[in-house]
N, C-alpha and C positions, 0 to 999 in steps of 0.2 A: 407504509413505507418500511422496507427492510433492506439492510445491507448485512451480509454474512461473510466474514473473513474465515478462510480455512487454509490448510496446507502447512501450518506450523509444525514444529517437531524438534527433535534433537539431532544435531549434525556436528561433525568434527570440523575444526577450523580448516578452511580451504574448500569445503564442500559447498553444495548448492541446495537451494530449496525454491519452490515456486508457490507463491501465495495466490489465492484466488479470492475475489470479492464478488459474490453473487448478489444481484440487486433485484428488487421487485417493488411495485407500487408507485413508481414514478418513471417518467420517460428518461431513461439513461442518456439518450443522445442529446438531451438539453442540459446536461450537467457535466461539470468538470469533476474528476475523481482524484482524491489524494490518498496516499498511504502515509500513515503516521506510526511512530513507535514511542514507547515509554518504557524505560528501564527503571528498575528499583532505585528510588532516591534521586531520580533525574526528571527534568521537565520533558513534557511531550515534544517530540521533534517531527516536523514534516520531512519525510525522506524523499518523496516523489509525488508528482502530480501530472495529470494528462488532461488537456483541454477537450472540450466536446466537439469543437469545430475542426480545426486544422491538426488536431492531435499533437500539438506542440507539447513538449514535456519540460519538467523542471526536476532537478535532482539536487539534493543536499550535497555539499562537497564531500561529506563523509562516505557517501555511497556512489559517487559519480564514477562511471567506468566499471562498476561491479553490478549494479542493479539496473534492470530495465522494466519500465512500466508499459503496458499495452492494454488495449481495450477491444472488445468485440461486442458492439451494441446489439447485434442480432441475437447474441446469447446472453445479453444482460450481465456481462462479466468483465471485470477489470483484473488483470494479473500483474504480479510483481515477481519477476525472475531475479533471484538473488544468487550471485556467484561469488566465489572467493570469500566466503564468509569468515568473519573474524569474531573472536569472543566478545568484542565490544558491540557487535550487532545483536547480542542477546537482549531481548525486550519482548513486550507484548505489542503486536502490530495490529493496527486498526485501519479500516478504510472509511472514507467519508465523502460526501457529495456536496457540491456547492454550485450555485448558478454562476455562469461565466463572468458576469460583471460584478460579482460580490467577492469579498475576501473572507466572508464568514461561511463556514461549513454548516449546512442546515441539518444534514442527516448523518448519523454515525452508526457503524456496526459494532458488534461486540468483537473483541480482539482474538487473535490467535497467538499462542506463545511460540517464540523461536528461541531456542537455546543452542549456542555454539560452544562446544567444548574445545579446550586447548590441547 
């Protein structure tokens, strides 16, 4: 089982980045996928999640209206489009997978660093 987050980088405030989570080794269409982030000295935060079935989504208040999560099961990929980035969005971003009826994420990928300069 593998999840690989990519697409991070350095961007100015107000800019955009698109993160991708490539998956393998498990049937993506049976799993909900979440994006998390952790900034230095802060707790890990779930910023977005997309279900496997009706593709319903969840967003943390801090990113609502700026971030969009989407999935392409045929390509085994889940994306996180991040617009209007703020310095407080700076963090390592991770993707993770969980079964739909579980609150626990079973599989985690290594993170990708997003740095937003002011």
